[in-house]
C-alpha positions as CSV (number, residue, x, y, z in Angstrom):
1,M,-0.1,-0.2,-0.2
2,K,2.7,2.4,1.1
3,Q,4.6,1.7,-2.2
4,K,1.5,2.5,-4.3
5,I,1.0,5.9,-1.9
6,V,4.7,6.7,-3.3
7,H,3.9,6.1,-6.8
8,E,0.9,8.0,-7.2
9,Q,2.7,10.6,-5.3
10,I,5.6,10.9,-7.7
11,L,3.1,10.8,-10.7
12,Q,1.0,13.4,-9.2
13,Q,4.4,15.5,-8.6
14,K,5.2,15.1,-12.6
15,M,1.5,16.2,-13.6
16,N,2.0,19.3,-11.5
17,K,5.3,20.2,-13.0
18,S,3.6,19.6,-16.5
19,L,0.8,21.7,-15.4
20,I,3.1,24.4,-14.6
21,Q,5.4,24.3,-17.9
22,A,1.8,24.3,-19.6
23,I,1.2,27.7,-17.9
24,N,4.3,29.1,-19.0
25,V,3.9,27.9,-22.5
26,L,0.2,29.6,-22.1
27,Q,2.5,33.5,-21.8
28,F,4.6,33.2,-25.0
29,S,3.7,35.2,-27.6
30,S,3.7,33.4,-31.3
31,L,6.9,34.6,-31.9
32,E,8.3,33.4,-28.4
33,L,6.5,29.7,-29.1
34,I,8.1,29.7,-32.8
35,E,11.5,30.1,-31.0
36,Y,10.9,27.8,-28.0
37,I,9.6,24.8,-30.3
38,K,12.7,25.2,-32.8
39,Q,14.6,24.9,-29.5
40,L,12.8,21.8,-28.6
41,S,13.0,20.3,-32.4
42,K,17.3,20.4,-32.1
43,D,17.3,18.3,-29.2
44,N,14.6,16.3,-30.2
45,P,15.1,14.3,-33.1
46,L,11.7,12.6,-33.0
47,I,10.3,16.2,-34.5
48,E,10.7,16.0,-38.1
49,E,9.0,19.1,-39.0
50,V,6.8,22.0,-37.7
51,N,4.4,23.1,-39.9
52,F,4.0,27.2,-39.7
53,D,7.5,28.2,-41.6
54,Y,5.9,28.6,-44.8
55,E,2.7,30.8,-43.6
56,F,4.9,32.7,-41.0
57,A,7.3,34.0,-43.8
58,N,4.1,35.0,-45.7
59,Y,2.5,37.0,-43.4
60,K,6.2,38.9,-42.5
61,K,6.1,40.0,-45.9
62,N,2.8,40.8,-46.7
63,Y,2.2,42.9,-43.3
64,S,5.8,44.0,-42.4
65,D,5.2,47.2,-42.7
66,Q,1.5,47.5,-41.0
67,V,1.1,50.0,-38.8
68,S,-0.5,48.6,-35.5
69,Y,-3.4,50.4,-34.0
70,E,-2.4,52.4,-31.6
71,E,-4.2,54.0,-28.7
72,I,-4.6,57.5,-29.5
73,N,-1.2,58.8,-28.9
74,E,-2.3,58.2,-25.0
75,R,0.9,57.5,-22.8
76,K,1.6,54.2,-21.3
77,L,0.0,54.2,-17.8
78,S,2.5,52.9,-15.1
79,M,1.1,50.4,-12.6
80,Y,0.7,53.3,-10.1
81,D,-1.8,55.2,-12.4
82,Q,-3.7,52.3,-13.4
83,L,-4.2,51.4,-10.0
84,K,-5.3,54.8,-8.9
85,E,-7.5,54.9,-11.9
86,Q,-9.1,51.8,-10.1
87,L,-10.1,54.1,-7.1
88,Y,-12.6,56.0,-9.5
89,T,-14.8,52.9,-9.2
90,L,-14.7,52.9,-5.3
91,K,-16.3,55.1,-2.7
92,I,-13.7,56.3,-0.8
93,A,-13.8,59.0,1.9
94,K,-12.1,62.5,1.3
95,D,-9.8,62.3,4.1
96,M,-8.8,58.6,3.5
97,K,-7.7,59.4,-0.5
98,P,-4.5,60.9,0.7
99,I,-3.6,57.9,2.4
100,V,-4.3,55.2,-0.1
101,Y,-2.7,57.8,-2.7
102,F,0.3,57.3,-0.3
103,G,0.1,53.4,-0.3
104,I,0.1,53.1,-4.2
105,D,2.9,55.5,-4.4
106,S,4.5,53.0,-1.8
107,L,4.7,49.9,-3.4
108,A,7.6,48.1,-5.1
109,D,7.2,47.6,-8.6
110,T,6.4,43.8,-7.6
111,G,3.5,45.2,-6.5
112,Y,4.3,44.3,-3.0
113,L,4.2,47.5,-0.2
114,D,7.5,48.5,0.3
115,I,6.8,50.4,3.8
116,S,5.8,49.0,7.1
117,L,1.9,50.3,8.4
118,E,4.0,51.8,11.5
119,E,5.9,54.1,8.7
120,W,3.2,54.8,6.8
121,A,1.2,56.1,9.6
122,K,3.7,58.4,10.6
123,R,4.2,59.6,7.1
124,C,0.2,60.6,6.7
125,H,0.2,61.8,10.4
126,T,-2.6,59.2,10.8
127,S,-4.0,56.6,12.8
128,M,-2.9,52.8,12.3
129,E,-6.5,51.8,11.7
130,K,-7.3,54.3,8.7
131,V,-4.2,52.4,7.2
132,E,-5.0,49.5,7.6
133,Q,-8.3,50.4,6.1
134,S,-6.2,51.6,3.2
135,L,-4.4,48.8,3.0
136,Q,-7.6,46.7,2.5
137,L,-8.8,49.2,-0.2
138,I,-5.2,48.7,-2.3
139,Q,-5.7,44.6,-1.6
140,S,-9.1,44.7,-3.2
141,L,-7.8,46.2,-6.7
142,E,-6.5,44.0,-9.7
143,P,-4.8,42.1,-10.2
144,A,-5.0,40.3,-7.1
145,G,-2.4,40.1,-4.9
146,I,-1.5,43.7,-5.0
147,G,-0.3,45.5,-1.9
148,A,0.9,42.2,-0.5
149,R,3.7,42.4,2.1
150,T,5.0,38.9,1.7
151,L,4.9,35.9,-0.7
152,S,2.2,34.2,1.9
153,E,0.1,37.1,1.9
154,C,0.1,37.8,-1.8
155,I,-0.4,34.3,-2.7
156,L,-3.5,34.2,-0.1
157,L,-5.0,37.5,-1.9
158,Q,-5.3,35.6,-4.8
159,L,-6.7,32.4,-3.4
160,R,-9.5,34.6,-2.0
161,N,-10.3,36.1,-4.7
162,N,-10.7,33.2,-6.4
163,G,-13.3,31.4,-3.8
164,N,-10.7,29.6,-1.5
165,D,-10.9,30.8,1.7
166,E,-10.5,27.7,3.9
167,A,-9.2,28.2,7.5
168,Y,-6.2,26.4,7.0
169,L,-4.7,28.4,4.0
170,Q,-2.9,31.0,5.9
171,D,-1.5,28.6,8.2
172,L,-0.1,26.6,5.3
173,L,1.3,29.5,3.4
174,E,2.8,31.4,6.5
175,N,4.1,28.2,8.2
176,H,4.6,25.4,5.8
177,L,5.4,26.9,2.5
178,E,8.0,24.6,2.2
179,L,5.6,21.6,1.8
180,I,3.9,23.5,-1.1
181,A,7.6,24.0,-3.1
182,E,8.4,20.4,-2.7
183,E,4.6,19.3,-3.5
184,N,4.8,17.1,-0.5
185,I,0.7,16.1,-1.1
186,A,0.8,13.4,1.6
187,A,2.0,15.9,4.4
188,I,-0.4,18.7,3.0
189,A,-3.1,16.3,3.6
190,E,-2.1,14.5,6.5
191,Q,-1.3,18.3,8.4
192,Y,-5.0,19.7,7.5
193,D,-6.9,16.3,7.7
194,I,-8.0,16.7,4.2
195,N,-7.7,14.0,1.3
196,E,-4.8,13.9,-0.9
197,E,-7.3,15.1,-3.9
198,K,-8.0,18.4,-2.3
199,A,-4.4,18.7,-1.5
200,V,-3.3,18.2,-5.4
201,H,-6.1,20.6,-6.2
202,L,-4.7,23.3,-3.6
203,V,-1.6,22.6,-4.8
204,N,-2.3,23.6,-8.5
205,M,-4.2,26.3,-7.2
206,I,-1.1,27.8,-5.5
207,K,0.9,27.0,-8.2
208,G,-1.1,29.2,-10.7
209,C,-0.9,32.3,-8.6
210,H,1.6,34.8,-9.7
211,P,4.7,35.6,-7.2
212,K,5.0,39.4,-8.8
213,P,1.5,40.9,-9.7
214,G,2.9,44.1,-10.1
215,Q,4.9,42.8,-13.2
216,L,1.3,42.1,-15.0
217,M,1.0,45.9,-15.5
218,N,4.4,46.7,-16.4
219,E,4.8,44.2,-19.5
220,P,7.3,44.8,-22.4
221,V,6.1,45.7,-25.9
222,A,6.8,43.1,-28.8
223,E,9.4,44.4,-31.3
224,F,7.5,42.7,-34.0
225,V,3.9,41.8,-33.9
226,I,2.5,38.8,-35.5
227,P,-1.3,38.1,-34.7
228,E,-3.1,34.8,-33.2
229,A,-6.0,35.4,-35.5
230,S,-7.5,37.3,-37.9
231,I,-11.3,38.4,-37.4
232,S,-13.6,39.2,-40.5
233,K,-17.1,38.9,-41.2
234,E,-18.5,36.5,-43.3
235,G,-22.0,35.8,-44.2
236,G,-23.4,38.0,-41.6
237,E,-21.4,36.1,-38.7
238,W,-17.8,37.0,-37.1
239,I,-15.5,34.5,-38.2
240,I,-12.1,33.9,-36.3
241,A,-9.3,32.3,-38.3
242,F,-6.2,31.1,-36.3
243,Y,-2.9,31.1,-38.1
244,K,-0.6,28.2,-38.3
245,W,1.7,29.7,-36.3
246,S,-0.7,30.0,-33.3
247,K,-1.7,26.3,-33.6
248,P,1.2,24.6,-35.0
249,T,1.2,20.6,-36.1
250,I,4.4,18.9,-35.4
251,T,5.6,15.7,-37.7
252,I,7.3,12.7,-36.1
253,D,9.8,10.9,-38.0
254,K,8.7,7.4,-38.1
255,S,11.8,5.8,-38.9
256,Y,13.3,6.5,-35.3
257,K,10.7,3.6,-34.2
258,E,13.7,1.0,-35.5
259,L,16.1,2.4,-32.6
260,N,14.1,-0.3,-30.3
261,R,15.9,-3.2,-32.1
262,L,19.3,-1.6,-31.3
263,G,19.2,-2.2,-27.5
264,Q,17.8,-1.2,-24.2
265,E,20.0,2.0,-24.2
266,A,18.4,3.1,-27.5
267,E,14.7,2.0,-26.2
268,S,15.3,4.2,-23.3
269,Y,16.2,7.2,-25.2
270,L,13.4,6.8,-27.6
271,K,10.5,6.4,-25.0
272,E,12.4,9.5,-23.2
273,K,11.7,11.7,-26.4
274,T,8.4,10.6,-27.2
275,L,6.9,11.5,-23.8
276,Q,8.5,14.9,-24.7
277,V,6.7,15.0,-28.0
278,D,3.4,13.8,-26.4
279,W,3.9,16.7,-23.2
280,L,4.6,19.3,-26.0
281,H,1.1,18.1,-28.0
282,H,-0.4,18.8,-24.8
283,V,0.8,22.1,-23.6
284,L,0.1,23.3,-27.2
285,S,-2.9,22.3,-27.0
286,Y,-3.6,23.9,-23.7
287,R,-2.3,26.9,-25.2
288,S,-4.6,27.3,-28.4
289,N,-7.5,26.2,-26.4
290,T,-7.1,28.7,-23.9
291,V,-6.2,31.8,-26.2
292,E,-9.2,30.9,-28.3
293,R,-11.7,30.7,-26.0
294,V,-10.5,34.0,-24.7
295,I,-10.8,35.4,-28.4
296,K,-14.0,34.4,-28.5
297,I,-15.4,36.0,-25.3
298,I,-13.7,39.5,-26.5
299,V,-15.5,39.2,-29.9
300,E,-19.1,38.3,-28.5
301,K,-18.4,41.3,-25.7
302,Q,-17.2,43.7,-28.1
303,T,-19.1,43.1,-31.3
304,L,-20.1,46.4,-31.4
305,F,-16.3,47.5,-31.9
306,F,-15.8,44.9,-34.9
307,E,-18.8,46.3,-36.2
308,H,-18.7,50.0,-36.0
309,G,-15.2,50.6,-34.5
310,Y,-13.5,52.4,-31.3
311,Y,-16.6,54.5,-30.7
312,M,-18.6,51.8,-29.5
313,L,-15.7,49.7,-27.1
314,Q,-17.8,48.3,-24.4
315,P,-16.1,48.3,-20.7
316,L,-14.4,44.9,-20.0
317,T,-12.4,44.0,-16.8
318,L,-9.7,41.0,-16.6
319,Q,-12.0,39.6,-13.6
320,K,-15.3,40.0,-16.0
321,L,-13.3,37.8,-18.6
322,A,-12.1,35.4,-16.0
323,N,-15.6,35.0,-14.4
324,E,-17.1,34.4,-17.9
325,L,-14.2,31.6,-18.8
326,H,-14.7,30.4,-15.5
327,V,-10.7,30.3,-14.8
328,H,-8.1,32.2,-12.5
329,V,-7.6,36.0,-13.5
330,S,-3.6,34.8,-13.8
331,T,-4.7,32.4,-16.7
332,V,-6.5,35.1,-18.7
333,S,-3.9,37.2,-17.9
334,R,-1.1,35.0,-19.2
335,A,-3.2,34.2,-22.2
336,L,-3.5,37.8,-23.2
337,R,0.3,39.0,-22.6
338,N,2.1,40.0,-26.0
339,K,-0.9,38.4,-28.1
340,Y,-2.4,40.3,-30.9
341,V,-5.1,39.6,-33.7
342,Q,-5.9,40.8,-37.1
343,T,-9.0,43.2,-37.7
344,K,-10.3,45.6,-40.3
345,Y,-8.5,48.5,-38.1
346,G,-5.1,46.7,-38.1
347,V,-3.4,44.4,-35.9
348,I,-4.5,45.2,-32.1
349,P,-3.2,43.5,-28.8
350,L,-5.8,41.5,-27.0
351,K,-5.3,43.6,-24.0
352,F,-6.6,46.9,-25.9
353,F,-10.0,45.1,-25.6
354,L,-9.8,45.2,-21.5
355,Q,-11.3,49.0,-21.0
356,S,-11.8,50.2,-17.5
357,G,-15.4,51.8,-17.7
358,I,-16.8,54.8,-15.8
359,K,-20.5,55.6,-14.8
360,Q,-22.4,58.7,-16.9
361,Q,-24.2,61.0,-14.9
362,N,-27.1,59.2,-16.0
363,G,-25.9,55.8,-14.7
364,K,-25.0,54.3,-18.2
365,P,-21.6,52.9,-18.2
366,I,-19.1,53.7,-21.0
367,A,-15.2,52.8,-21.7
368,A,-13.0,55.4,-20.6
369,F,-11.0,54.7,-24.1
370,V,-13.9,55.9,-25.9
371,V,-14.1,59.4,-23.8
372,K,-10.4,60.2,-24.1
373,K,-10.6,59.4,-27.9
374,L,-13.2,62.0,-28.3
375,I,-11.4,64.5,-26.0
376,H,-8.2,64.1,-28.2
377,E,-10.0,64.7,-31.1
378,L,-12.0,67.8,-29.8
379,V,-9.0,69.0,-28.7
380,E,-7.3,68.4,-32.4
381,H,-9.8,70.1,-34.1
382,E,-10.3,73.4,-31.9
383,N,-9.8,76.5,-32.3
384,K,-6.0,77.4,-31.7
385,Q,-6.8,80.8,-30.6
386,K,-9.7,80.0,-28.9
387,P,-9.0,76.2,-27.0
388,L,-11.7,74.6,-25.5
389,S,-12.1,74.8,-21.6
390,D,-12.8,71.7,-19.5
391,E,-15.9,72.8,-19.2
392,A,-16.6,73.5,-22.9
393,I,-15.1,69.9,-23.8
394,K,-17.9,68.7,-21.0
395,T,-20.8,70.2,-23.0
396,K,-19.6,69.1,-26.0
397,L,-19.8,65.6,-25.2
398,Q,-22.7,65.8,-24.1
399,D,-24.5,68.0,-27.0
400,E,-22.8,65.9,-29.8
401,F,-21.9,62.6,-28.3
402,G,-24.7,62.3,-25.7
403,I,-21.6,61.6,-22.9
404,N,-22.8,63.0,-20.0
405,I,-19.5,62.8,-17.6
406,A,-18.6,65.8,-15.0
407,R,-16.1,68.6,-15.8
408,R,-13.4,66.9,-13.2
409,T,-13.6,63.7,-15.3
410,V,-12.9,65.5,-18.3
411,M,-10.0,67.3,-16.6
412,K,-8.6,63.7,-15.1
413,Y,-8.4,62.1,-19.1
414,R,-6.9,65.4,-20.5
415,E,-4.2,65.0,-18.1
416,Q,-3.5,61.3,-18.6
417,L,-3.5,61.9,-22.3
418,G,-0.8,64.6,-21.6
419,I,-2.8,67.2,-23.1
420,P,-2.2,70.7,-21.4
421,S,-4.6,73.1,-20.0
422,S,-6.7,75.7,-22.4
423,M,-4.9,78.5,-20.9
424,K,-1.3,76.8,-22.0
425,R,-2.9,75.4,-25.6
426,K,-3.5,79.2,-26.5
427,Q,-1.8,80.4,-29.6
428,R,-1.1,84.0,-30.3
429,R,-1.4,85.4,-33.6
């Protein structure tokens, strides 16, 4: 019986490692995926051909000069700016705002809090109670894990955000993190009186958490962009056609089967490389299926954009997308990373379709991007001798586009776009 348990545990550990590798491959852009498979094929003689090179070369030849769809010259928002933008959706007492802002500015690039609560309270001349409330507000922002003080707390925040709130989780993460690192399923199950199946599920959930959530908000931009799929309308329906490089097929050299005749060593080598090919098929399938599901939901939620353009973009958050797909937020974030789609408007990053929303004064939600785009255009075409004030922009948005927002929101978005005030924009004749 003991031998069986050990065998199952080793098998489960291998499965867990396979899952982690599959999650890593999910993050790859198409270019990274191509390079990854090419490197594997150099070390695995069973891989005879990877069928995407011709189509990839063709695409580069035809689209290398294509300009990607730009977000109206909007400056890239830092992690700190993105977090502060989310605060506009929360009700925060006026006296709490500067304390919360200070806390956000005190985060490291990784998303961890880089200051003690005592120092925070001292610097803001406030009580520990208000600092703790401010920390809770920051830790409620996306992505989950932001504002953590330790790795254990970071993972715990992500697990709780995903509905896992068992009483023993905190003790496991704070006092027995080594059991997770070792994937010691039997010890975890015994320590907390749970069955091994639940322990395995728990370890998988923990392994799926991002250890540095701030990095999700500061991703590098790809130098050369190739899309995962093209989106076009045919017969009144939106069709998603995936390129071969996003779903590559691998041809196996069958002549290597004859190695079996050369002895046990050759047979062992062949078995190892065959398992690697099987694993590669598995992770490629996981990546393509996940990305395909994400793109399908995006097309469904942003159909008006594909029909009519950026003016019809809808608010859509990472959490909402994760809820639709019934997966963890970190999985969606990885699936979106450096991935693009070809549309009639050009090549667009998938992350572009995740738009923060604001409630208009009439209660209707609207994508913040749409408002920023219109503000940009109104300023672009204004009379330079009589530039539009924030109040005048607010009125034009209401009268010409039916967008009803406050003047302070106009000012906030104008500043985010790097547009000076009307006084500074005024040109003398």
